[in-house]
N, CA and C atoms as a LAMMPS dump frame, in Angstrom:
ITEM: TIMESTEP
0
ITEM: NUMBER OF ATOMS
243
ITEM: BOX BOUNDS ff ff ff
-5.0000000000000000e+02 5.0000000000000000e+02
-5.0000000000000000e+02 5.0000000000000000e+02
-5.0000000000000000e+02 5.0000000000000000e+02
ITEM: ATOMS id mol type element x y z
1 1 1 N 410.629 125.104 -108.822
2 1 2 C 410.75 124.435 -110.093
3 1 3 C 412.207 124.407 -110.516
4 2 1 N 412.645 123.255 -110.988
5 2 2 C 414.021 123.116 -111.428
6 2 3 C 414.215 123.714 -112.81
7 3 1 N 415.45 124.058 -113.076
8 3 2 C 415.81 124.551 -114.401
9 3 3 C 415.972 123.375 -115.355
10 4 1 N 415.735 123.636 -116.625
11 4 2 C 416.048 122.689 -117.68
12 4 3 C 417.257 123.255 -118.411
13 5 1 N 418.266 122.42 -118.596
14 5 2 C 419.508 122.876 -119.226
15 5 3 C 419.624 122.363 -120.646
16 6 1 N 420.184 123.215 -121.493
17 6 2 C 420.551 122.822 -122.846
18 6 3 C 422.001 123.225 -123.051
19 7 1 N 422.795 122.276 -123.487
20 7 2 C 424.193 122.532 -123.804
21 7 3 C 424.339 122.532 -125.318
22 8 1 N 424.752 123.66 -125.859
23 8 2 C 424.988 123.783 -127.291
24 8 3 C 426.474 123.616 -127.525
25 9 1 N 426.822 122.65 -128.382
26 9 2 C 428.221 122.365 -128.635
27 9 3 C 428.412 121.706 -129.987
28 10 1 N 429.616 121.153 -130.178
29 10 2 C 429.959 120.444 -131.412
30 10 3 C 430.978 119.37 -131.066
31 11 1 N 430.98 118.322 -131.855
32 11 2 C 431.898 117.203 -131.595
33 11 3 C 433.36 117.631 -131.661
34 12 1 N 433.689 118.612 -132.486
35 12 2 C 435.068 119.06 -132.65
36 12 3 C 435.525 119.995 -131.526
37 13 1 N 434.609 120.395 -130.642
38 13 2 C 434.889 121.359 -129.567
39 13 3 C 435.298 120.627 -128.283
40 14 1 N 436.565 120.726 -127.934
41 14 2 C 437.071 120.045 -126.743
42 14 3 C 436.411 120.514 -125.453
43 15 1 N 436.199 121.81 -125.309
44 15 2 C 435.553 122.337 -124.111
45 15 3 C 434.111 121.85 -124.021
46 16 1 N 433.444 121.734 -125.16
47 16 2 C 432.063 121.218 -125.184
48 16 3 C 432.033 119.787 -124.673
49 17 1 N 432.957 118.975 -125.154
50 17 2 C 433.019 117.565 -124.719
51 17 3 C 433.318 117.477 -123.225
52 18 1 N 434.211 118.342 -122.725
53 18 2 C 434.566 118.343 -121.309
54 18 3 C 433.349 118.668 -120.443
55 19 1 N 432.638 119.73 -120.79
56 19 2 C 431.475 120.145 -119.995
57 19 3 C 430.37 119.096 -120.093
58 20 1 N 430.162 118.541 -121.265
59 20 2 C 429.149 117.491 -121.44
60 20 3 C 429.443 116.316 -120.515
61 21 1 N 430.696 115.891 -120.467
62 21 2 C 431.079 114.764 -119.597
63 21 3 C 430.878 115.108 -118.129
64 22 1 N 431.234 116.32 -117.724
65 22 2 C 431.055 116.725 -116.321
66 22 3 C 429.577 116.726 -115.933
67 23 1 N 428.722 117.226 -116.808
68 23 2 C 427.286 117.213 -116.518
69 23 3 C 426.781 115.776 -116.4
70 24 1 N 427.222 114.918 -117.319
71 24 2 C 426.827 113.502 -117.268
72 24 3 C 427.338 112.83 -116.004
73 25 1 N 428.613 113.055 -115.666
74 25 2 C 429.216 112.431 -114.487
75 25 3 C 428.534 112.845 -113.196
76 26 1 N 427.958 114.052 -113.181
77 26 2 C 427.277 114.556 -111.989
78 26 3 C 425.764 114.348 -112.054
79 27 1 N 425.325 113.548 -113.023
80 27 2 C 423.9 113.217 -113.179
81 27 3 C 423.007 114.441 -113.281
82 28 1 N 423.514 115.462 -113.962
83 28 2 C 422.729 116.675 -114.203
84 28 3 C 421.926 116.453 -115.481
85 29 1 N 420.603 116.477 -115.402
86 29 2 C 419.827 116.295 -116.629
87 29 3 C 419.981 117.506 -117.554
88 30 1 N 420.254 117.227 -118.813
89 30 2 C 420.412 118.29 -119.794
90 30 3 C 420.173 117.716 -121.18
91 31 1 N 419.9 118.609 -122.099
92 31 2 C 419.773 118.234 -123.498
93 31 3 C 421.005 118.75 -124.223
94 32 1 N 421.629 117.887 -125.005
95 32 2 C 422.788 118.297 -125.791
96 32 3 C 422.333 118.601 -127.213
97 33 1 N 422.721 119.759 -127.72
98 33 2 C 422.361 120.156 -129.072
99 33 3 C 423.652 120.375 -129.861
100 34 1 N 423.876 119.539 -130.865
101 34 2 C 425.03 119.673 -131.752
102 34 3 C 424.7 120.757 -132.773
103 35 1 N 425.412 121.875 -132.689
104 35 2 C 425.084 123.013 -133.552
105 35 3 C 425.367 122.734 -135.021
106 36 1 N 426.283 121.814 -135.31
107 36 2 C 426.549 121.47 -136.699
108 36 3 C 425.352 120.757 -137.33
109 37 1 N 424.561 120.09 -136.507
110 37 2 C 423.38 119.375 -136.995
111 37 3 C 422.1 120.179 -136.789
112 38 1 N 422.17 121.243 -136.002
113 38 2 C 421.001 122.061 -135.67
114 38 3 C 421.32 123.548 -135.798
115 39 1 N 421.891 123.926 -136.918
116 39 2 C 422.318 125.324 -137.111
117 39 3 C 421.162 126.305 -137.023
118 40 1 N 420.013 125.936 -137.541
119 40 2 C 418.877 126.85 -137.532
120 40 3 C 418.441 127.175 -136.106
121 41 1 N 418.394 126.157 -135.24
122 41 2 C 418.022 126.388 -133.834
123 41 3 C 419.047 127.29 -133.158
124 42 1 N 420.333 126.985 -133.36
125 42 2 C 421.391 127.793 -132.748
126 42 3 C 421.332 129.242 -133.241
127 43 1 N 421.144 129.43 -134.54
128 43 2 C 421.045 130.782 -135.094
129 43 3 C 419.857 131.541 -134.513
130 44 1 N 418.72 130.867 -134.376
131 44 2 C 417.515 131.544 -133.878
132 44 3 C 417.674 131.992 -132.425
133 45 1 N 418.573 131.333 -131.685
134 45 2 C 418.809 131.694 -130.282
135 45 3 C 420.032 132.598 -130.107
136 46 1 N 420.683 132.938 -131.193
137 46 2 C 421.854 133.801 -131.108
138 46 3 C 423.072 133.101 -130.539
139 47 1 N 423.162 131.795 -130.744
140 47 2 C 424.32 131.04 -130.261
141 47 3 C 425.463 131.296 -131.234
142 48 1 N 426.485 132.011 -130.778
143 48 2 C 427.624 132.287 -131.649
144 48 3 C 428.953 131.953 -130.985
145 49 1 N 428.893 131.305 -129.828
146 49 2 C 430.088 130.829 -129.131
147 49 3 C 429.82 129.419 -128.646
148 50 1 N 430.874 128.63 -128.629
149 50 2 C 430.749 127.271 -128.101
150 50 3 C 431.748 127.068 -126.99
151 51 1 N 431.336 126.361 -125.99
152 51 2 C 429.981 125.902 -125.718
153 51 3 C 429.109 127.037 -125.189
154 52 1 N 427.821 126.842 -125.273
155 52 2 C 426.854 127.742 -124.656
156 52 3 C 425.879 126.884 -123.862
157 53 1 N 425.631 127.275 -122.629
158 53 2 C 424.647 126.596 -121.795
159 53 3 C 423.478 127.552 -121.587
160 54 1 N 422.289 127.072 -121.886
161 54 2 C 421.076 127.84 -121.616
162 54 3 C 420.296 127.134 -120.522
163 55 1 N 419.828 127.9 -119.552
164 55 2 C 418.984 127.362 -118.49
165 55 3 C 417.589 127.946 -118.663
166 56 1 N 416.612 127.066 -118.682
167 56 2 C 415.22 127.476 -118.857
168 56 3 C 414.446 127.22 -117.578
169 57 1 N 413.56 128.12 -117.273
170 57 2 C 412.639 127.962 -116.148
171 57 3 C 411.265 128.351 -116.675
172 58 1 N 410.319 127.458 -116.511
173 58 2 C 408.964 127.68 -117.039
174 58 3 C 409.003 128.011 -118.532
175 59 1 N 409.826 127.267 -119.27
176 59 2 C 409.945 127.381 -120.725
177 59 3 C 410.488 128.722 -121.212
178 60 1 N 411.107 129.494 -120.329
179 60 2 C 411.727 130.758 -120.725
180 60 3 C 413.192 130.747 -120.321
181 61 1 N 414.028 131.344 -121.17
182 61 2 C 415.448 131.402 -120.84
183 61 3 C 415.649 132.203 -119.565
184 62 1 N 416.346 131.587 -118.61
185 62 2 C 416.579 132.21 -117.31
186 62 3 C 418.04 132.605 -117.129
187 63 1 N 418.926 131.859 -117.772
188 63 2 C 420.349 132.101 -117.601
189 63 3 C 421.087 131.578 -118.823
190 64 1 N 422.221 132.215 -119.131
191 64 2 C 423.037 131.812 -120.278
192 64 3 C 424.5 131.921 -119.88
193 65 1 N 425.272 130.933 -120.268
194 65 2 C 426.717 130.951 -120.018
195 65 3 C 427.46 130.686 -121.314
196 66 1 N 428.494 131.495 -121.559
197 66 2 C 429.421 131.275 -122.665
198 66 3 C 430.835 131.495 -122.131
199 67 1 N 431.852 130.999 -122.832
200 67 2 C 433.232 131.152 -122.35
201 67 3 C 433.67 132.596 -122.14
202 68 1 N 433.081 133.545 -122.843
203 68 2 C 433.515 134.94 -122.689
204 68 3 C 432.831 135.645 -121.523
205 69 1 N 432.092 134.887 -120.712
206 69 2 C 431.459 135.499 -119.543
207 69 3 C 432.47 135.903 -118.479
208 70 1 N 433.738 135.617 -118.728
209 70 2 C 434.774 136.071 -117.804
210 70 3 C 435.329 134.952 -116.951
211 71 1 N 434.508 134.366 -116.116
212 71 2 C 434.954 133.321 -115.208
213 71 3 C 434.79 131.973 -115.896
214 72 1 N 435.897 131.388 -116.293
215 72 2 C 435.861 130.121 -117.019
216 72 3 C 435.192 129.028 -116.185
217 73 1 N 435.317 129.099 -114.88
218 73 2 C 434.756 128.074 -114.002
219 73 3 C 433.286 128.342 -113.672
220 74 1 N 432.762 129.499 -114.032
221 74 2 C 431.4 129.859 -113.628
222 74 3 C 430.34 128.894 -114.152
223 75 1 N 430.644 128.136 -115.199
224 75 2 C 429.667 127.175 -115.712
225 75 3 C 429.334 126.121 -114.67
226 76 1 N 430.225 125.927 -113.676
227 76 2 C 429.976 124.899 -112.652
228 76 3 C 428.771 125.226 -111.786
229 77 1 N 428.257 126.451 -111.842
230 77 2 C 427.041 126.776 -111.086
231 77 3 C 425.904 125.86 -111.512
232 78 1 N 425.95 125.38 -112.759
233 78 2 C 424.893 124.498 -113.24
234 78 3 C 424.95 123.12 -112.585
235 79 1 N 426.087 122.763 -112
236 79 2 C 426.187 121.489 -111.282
237 79 3 C 425.356 121.513 -110.007
238 80 1 N 425.051 122.698 -109.501
239 80 2 C 424.274 122.842 -108.265
240 80 3 C 422.776 122.834 -108.529
241 81 1 N 422.352 122.934 -109.798
242 81 2 C 420.941 122.997 -110.123
243 81 3 C 420.44 121.604 -110.239
């Protein structure tokens, strides 16, 4: 079963726009959630850094990436999913 990706970001976030474009350019299916318009959802998931990528498998969170995970390039693992 493939993962379902959600990218949490904001229009003012340059890194969010960059990652969103890379996912689109690589035809990676994902849902984009603008945290400024969906603060309640972001708060309920503990999203406190932007961008944040959540990967779901069978409707459960399987993986999470934020910029403070250390490896700035590690988000590219989602390009392989």
